C-alpha atoms as one frame of an Amber mdcrd trajectory, in Angstrom:
protein
  19.950  -5.127  -7.323  20.223  -7.874  -4.682  21.484 -10.801  -5.571  21.246
 -14.240  -3.883  23.001 -17.591  -5.288  21.373 -20.482  -6.514  22.089 -22.331
  -3.005  20.182 -19.472  -0.769  17.166 -19.577  -3.349  17.227 -23.360  -3.164
  17.176 -22.806   0.994  14.666 -20.345   0.954  12.051 -22.342  -1.144  12.585
 -25.691   0.677  12.203 -23.672   3.916   8.771 -22.030   2.660   7.892 -25.562
   1.143   8.445 -27.356   4.615   6.559 -24.462   6.366   3.680 -24.539   4.401
   3.582 -28.759   5.047   3.839 -28.547   8.525   1.080 -25.762   8.988  -0.712
 -27.564   6.483  -0.926 -31.115   8.725  -1.524 -28.894  11.823  -4.540 -27.163
  10.033  -6.193 -30.397   8.772  -5.802 -31.924  12.308  -7.683 -29.184  14.530
 -10.612 -28.612  11.969 -13.624 -30.849  12.139 -13.821 -30.244   8.169 -10.966
 -30.191   5.609  -9.934 -26.973   4.595 -10.120 -26.823   0.908  -7.182 -27.654
  -1.138  -4.448 -25.040  -1.775  -5.448 -22.746  -4.856  -3.533 -23.438  -8.182
  -3.930 -21.661 -11.493  -5.152 -23.546 -14.149  -4.851 -23.290 -18.110  -8.433
 -22.409 -18.380  -8.831 -18.200 -18.173 -10.559 -16.880 -15.514 -14.326 -15.339
 -16.216 -13.923 -12.732 -13.814 -16.814 -10.839 -15.228 -18.993 -14.020 -14.975
 -18.533 -14.318 -11.476 -18.850 -10.638 -10.561 -22.348 -10.391 -11.759 -22.995
 -13.674  -9.727 -21.442 -11.880  -6.715 -23.438  -8.480  -7.459 -26.827 -10.819
  -7.375 -26.402 -11.080  -3.694 -24.182  -8.442  -2.485 -26.750  -7.219  -0.617
 -26.663 -10.466   1.514 -23.539  -9.883   3.108 -22.883  -6.055   3.186 -22.329
  -3.652   4.535 -18.903  -6.027   5.049 -18.696  -5.436   9.064 -20.970  -8.563
  10.218 -19.219 -10.497   7.337 -15.960 -10.113   8.797 -16.707 -10.218  12.285
 -17.856 -13.686  11.467 -14.898 -14.543   9.392 -12.416 -13.710  11.611 -14.433
 -15.287  14.588 -14.577 -18.589  12.521 -11.024 -18.010  11.717  -9.459 -17.943
  15.373 -12.217 -20.059  17.159 -10.644 -23.003  14.820  -7.222 -22.185  14.781
  -6.495 -19.931  17.689  -2.868 -20.172  17.026  -3.478 -17.788  13.918  -4.100
 -15.232  15.916  -0.415 -14.468  16.566  -0.343 -13.522  12.680  -2.539 -10.167
  13.301  -2.064  -6.993  15.382  -3.845  -6.756  18.973  -6.146  -4.436  17.645
  -8.469  -5.772  14.825 -10.095  -2.450  13.895  -7.725  -1.478  10.979  -7.674
  -5.114   9.836 -11.325  -5.088   9.273 -11.726  -1.863   8.145  -8.975  -3.021
   5.238 -10.349  -6.474   4.520 -13.773  -4.839   3.603 -11.479  -2.441   0.942
 -10.099  -5.935  -0.211 -13.497  -7.201  -0.834 -14.608  -4.052  -2.547 -11.568
  -3.854  -4.871 -12.088  -7.221  -5.739 -15.713  -7.183  -6.547 -15.223  -3.507
  -8.441 -12.328  -5.276 -10.683 -13.184  -8.640 -11.195 -13.943  -7.936 -14.768
 -10.649  -7.079 -15.490  -8.253 -10.265 -14.067  -4.882  -8.731 -15.528  -5.168
  -6.100 -13.169  -6.568  -8.291 -10.246  -3.486 -10.400 -11.049  -0.955  -7.540
 -10.738  -1.911  -5.828  -7.950  -2.349  -9.843  -5.995   1.099 -10.550  -7.206
   2.715  -7.556  -5.375   0.651  -7.759  -2.373   1.542 -11.644  -2.256   5.173
 -10.609  -2.398   4.733  -7.931   0.413   2.652 -10.917   2.622   6.026 -12.846
   2.933   6.968 -10.232   5.487   4.374 -11.365   7.930   5.268 -15.522   7.674
   1.659 -16.005   5.528   2.057 -19.542   3.941  -0.237 -21.038   1.280  -1.593
 -23.453   4.441  -2.652 -19.956   5.920  -5.569 -19.243   2.747  -7.059 -22.507
   3.391  -7.775 -21.705   6.553  -9.172 -18.444   5.495 -11.348 -19.957   2.910
 -12.670 -22.285   5.029 -13.684 -19.441   7.519 -14.980 -17.245   4.592 -17.025
 -20.105   3.556 -19.055 -20.422   6.759 -18.882 -16.624   7.469 -20.846 -16.184
   3.938 -23.528 -18.506   4.850 -24.280 -17.456   8.435 -24.690 -13.658   6.994
 -26.382 -14.185   3.998 -29.396 -16.404   5.523 -31.914 -18.593   3.418 -31.556
 -16.193   0.277 -27.780 -17.913  -0.027 -27.495 -19.933  -3.312 -24.384 -22.383
  -3.996 -23.881 -20.033  -7.442 -22.839 -17.049  -5.044 -20.969 -18.958  -2.866
 -18.909 -20.847  -5.527 -18.720 -16.940  -7.420 -16.684 -15.732  -4.038 -14.651
 -18.320  -3.415 -13.599 -18.817  -7.273 -12.927 -15.073  -6.853 -10.906 -15.877
  -3.786  -8.718 -18.631  -5.183  -8.099 -16.480  -8.255  -6.400 -13.459  -5.939
  -4.674 -16.129  -3.652  -3.009 -17.703  -6.422  -1.912 -14.280  -7.810  -0.265
 -13.592  -4.172   1.210 -17.374  -4.074   2.887 -16.657  -7.610   4.231 -13.126
  -6.318   5.423 -14.820  -3.393   7.374 -17.475  -5.053   8.505 -15.200  -7.450
  10.306 -12.929  -4.571  12.030 -15.951  -2.681  15.270 -14.139  -3.753  14.681
 -11.319  -1.549  14.601 -10.852   2.207  11.001 -10.990   3.290  11.833  -8.093
   5.156  14.453  -5.698   6.052  15.740  -4.692   9.692  16.560  -0.975   9.795
  18.479   1.079  12.407  16.971   4.603  13.365  20.087   7.144  12.422  17.660
  10.250  13.165  14.417  11.401  14.594  13.326  14.657  14.510   9.782  15.980
  15.528   9.074  19.168  13.186   5.492  19.562  14.778   4.288  18.007  17.841
   2.365  15.455  15.057   4.923  15.225  12.588   8.697  13.729  12.688  11.298
  13.071  10.050  12.782   9.586  10.622  16.185   8.763   8.979  16.680   5.031
   8.721  19.872   2.682   7.531  19.192  -1.004   6.631  21.980  -3.921   7.292
  21.405  -5.253   3.589  20.995  -3.274   0.466  17.346  -2.089  -0.168  16.292
  -1.457  -3.882  13.763   1.163  -4.172  13.312   4.559  -6.511  11.796   7.846
  -5.856   8.075   8.319  -5.502   7.673   4.681  -4.084   6.752   3.693  -0.322
   7.373   0.651   1.529   5.614  -0.565   4.853   6.863   0.303   7.980   6.520
  -1.702  11.372   7.698  -0.556  14.552   8.524  -2.909  17.705   6.134  -1.108
  19.766   3.181  -2.497  17.563   3.663  -5.727  16.762   2.337  -7.076  13.577
   0.877  -3.717  12.271   2.549  -2.589   9.485   1.577   1.244   7.800   2.968
   2.596   4.412   5.286   5.413   4.447   6.750   7.135   1.506  10.179   7.660
   0.948  11.525  11.333   1.279  14.694  11.169  -0.578  16.260   9.284  -4.129
  18.519   6.351  -3.278  21.958   7.873  -1.991  25.035   5.562  -2.067  25.154
   5.717   1.840  21.626   3.707   1.567  19.998   6.255   4.105  16.348   6.167
   3.860  14.246   9.094   4.795  10.491   8.982   6.026   7.928  11.930   6.906
   5.050  10.484   9.415   2.169  12.510  10.519   0.641  10.706  13.620  -2.959
   9.710  13.148  -4.080   8.732  16.676  -2.892   7.224  19.963  -1.754   3.540
  19.858  -1.060   3.195  16.186   2.068   2.839  13.832   2.332   6.392  13.352
   1.619   7.692  16.685   4.529   4.848  18.046   7.040   6.321  15.098   6.613
   9.905  15.532   6.652   9.802  19.701   8.081   6.543  20.901  10.836   5.869
  18.266  14.342   6.758  19.440  18.138   6.935  17.420  19.036   3.614  17.604
  15.871   1.575  17.733  15.029  -1.194  15.234  12.447  -1.228  12.684  11.413
  -3.529   9.814  10.537  -2.336   6.258   8.444  -4.203   3.671   9.845  -4.267
  -0.515   9.393  -0.718  -1.910   6.074  -0.548  -4.060   4.393   1.962  -6.215
   4.567   3.455  -9.930   5.037   7.412  -9.350   8.362   7.423 -10.580  10.042
   9.310 -13.235  10.047   7.487 -16.720  13.571   7.224 -18.172  12.358   8.836
 -20.902  10.364  11.921 -19.657   9.771  14.314 -21.922   8.521  17.750 -21.103
   7.883  19.679 -17.879   6.826  18.400 -14.707   3.640  19.237 -12.166   4.320
  18.184  -8.752   1.504  18.662  -6.154   1.842  17.614  -2.709  -0.340  18.233
   0.385   0.194  17.012   3.738   3.088  14.411   3.745   2.604  14.223   0.708
   5.754  16.873   0.225   7.460  13.593   1.142   7.685  11.368  -2.137   7.387
  14.702  -4.198  10.924  15.659  -2.211  12.119  12.637  -3.092  11.410  13.259
  -6.929  13.268  16.794  -6.650  16.062  15.106  -5.096  16.554  12.507  -8.113
  15.493  15.654 -10.838  18.290  17.665  -9.015  20.745  14.650  -9.687  20.946
  15.896 -13.435  17.880  14.761 -15.106  16.032  18.197 -14.971  18.225  20.165
 -17.417  15.595  20.382 -20.036  12.500  20.158 -17.607  10.631  23.189 -15.979
   9.178  21.867 -12.897   6.222  23.444 -11.110   5.730  22.374  -7.238   2.634
  23.334  -5.424   2.553  22.828  -1.833  -0.901  22.238  -0.319  -1.969  23.143
   3.196  -4.650  23.630   5.196  -2.718  26.669   7.166   0.378  28.040   6.773
   1.771  26.118  10.329   1.050  22.978   8.425   3.778  23.997   6.109   6.412
  21.593   8.011   9.878  21.680   6.207   9.223  24.624   4.492  12.820  25.837
   3.906  13.805  22.849   2.068  11.383  23.499  -1.100  12.454  27.428  -0.894
  16.162  26.630  -0.569  15.714  24.214  -3.799  13.715  27.128  -5.660  16.972
  29.495  -4.563  19.547  26.912  -6.359  17.451  25.303  -9.213  16.384  27.699
 -11.622  14.399  25.193 -13.468  12.068  24.851 -10.170   9.134  27.057  -9.279
   7.804  26.490  -5.816   3.907  27.779  -5.333   2.369  27.204  -1.846  -1.285
  27.305  -1.885  -3.085  27.902   1.509  -7.013  27.139   2.236  -7.806  30.220
   4.293 -10.743  28.661   5.844 -10.058  24.894   6.786 -13.032  22.622   6.636
 -14.138  19.713   4.656 -13.609  21.077   1.484 -10.089  22.275   1.864  -8.330
  19.809  -0.330 -11.043  20.589  -3.588 -10.082  24.126  -2.832  -6.377  23.828
  -3.156  -7.033  21.572  -6.087  -9.056  24.030  -7.679  -6.235  26.847  -7.445
  -3.668  24.372  -8.673  -5.971  23.842 -11.739  -6.670  27.784 -12.469  -2.972
  28.781 -12.238  -2.266  27.393 -15.822  -3.083  25.081 -18.564  -1.157  21.657
 -17.562  -2.450  19.604 -20.303   1.246  19.288 -21.593   2.933  18.404 -18.319
   3.485  14.933 -16.675   1.835  15.289 -13.119   2.729  13.881  -9.948   0.183
  14.088  -6.991   0.546  12.843  -3.701  -1.219  13.899  -0.105  -4.500  13.320
   1.432  -6.859  11.080  -1.018  -9.399  13.999  -1.435  -6.517  16.056  -2.951
  -5.632  13.191  -5.255  -9.224  12.467  -6.413  -9.973  16.540  -6.899  -6.515
  16.969  -8.819  -6.610  13.778 -11.088 -10.240  14.617 -11.859  -9.285  17.951
 -13.033  -6.612  17.292 -14.646  -8.296  14.419 -17.052 -11.023  17.228 -17.579
  -8.480  19.896 -18.618  -7.073  17.338 -21.229  -4.256  15.640 -19.480  -4.118
  12.056 -20.490  -4.596   9.418 -17.506  -1.240   7.605 -18.526   0.654  10.623
 -17.794  -0.693  11.461 -14.291   1.012   9.602 -11.619  -0.334   9.186  -7.863
  -0.268   7.663  -4.765  -2.871   4.965  -4.156  -6.260   5.876  -3.275  -7.775
   4.220   0.120  -9.139   1.088  -2.258  -6.216   0.389  -3.946  -3.538   1.288
  -0.419  -5.894  -1.068   1.729  -4.927  -3.635  -0.489  -1.613  -2.819  -0.426
  -1.443  -2.428   3.499  -3.454  -5.362   4.378  -1.300  -6.496   7.263  -2.180
 -10.131   7.286  -5.064 -12.210   5.908
């Protein structure tokens, strides 16, 4: 575990407060109206369900969120143009994930404890971006204006107040999470120690951080390439913690010009990347009981590989493990020798490839169906990683088969991952 002396904690705390005060003075001096006060928690419990009902009454006035978000960023950058440097050059990804943030908040506002936990993690992660409390004030002011412009004459003060209370509640959790993490670096510098192209669009990267980096098998972290400034994308660790501190990531290029393309096609040994803190709960419990089901599709093999590595270190003696590797075709089974080699050396491991003969829109549902037909999994602990369609189909199928939700671990689905991977405000 990374430890910092009390002097270091005090220094980081003073630095954060100094930066926030300086930016707040700058924000207030540039706008025609004062930005709202920084959000703070109160002792009274937040009635998220009441605000949820009020927001839903007027949701049709501001959704779909495309126009609202366009107005929001226009207002933000017009009034405070220097905030543009916090964001990636292309705003398309950013807008899409902010829409997911809004949907997540509205859908979960009746459960303030879940929202608090999620946004505390997000606040910890946002430290890598240099986000300060004063930035949230500017964001709130821009959102207020965007709501009014988008909603039109039917917009009410009650609807606006509910939106702003929702935002302040989430931001207060983010600030709390950021303050609780002052003892760790906002981000870690990591040198690329190996880069292997397994396919034209898939690469395995190994990196080593300059400072100790704490994580668990099954977790993931945000990665930034200097070739795509201010853009961060999340990738799962493909190994359990090792004495040498080396980390492995599996990356599939998702298009031209993005982080994944930069990591696959334009990254070399010796390059420096930045990592955010580890996140995710798809990890092995200390008191893991019974056999294990692993289902991995595409680069979902990365966290499955990490979990197998941890089990291989001595934890799998009393557990049988079924690993299903799903793919759209045999050519998509990259790194296929690794699970085959593990199965030869580990008598407790059985590996079953599941290949969809006719790739198409229903490919991953078919893979899930094949896994569910294979055996009764209701007494297992299940771990599912891969495309969202596969995760949804597997979790729904396992629930229908009687496996309690608490014994199914999986990667975040798009809405939650959108919350986790928001690259700035």
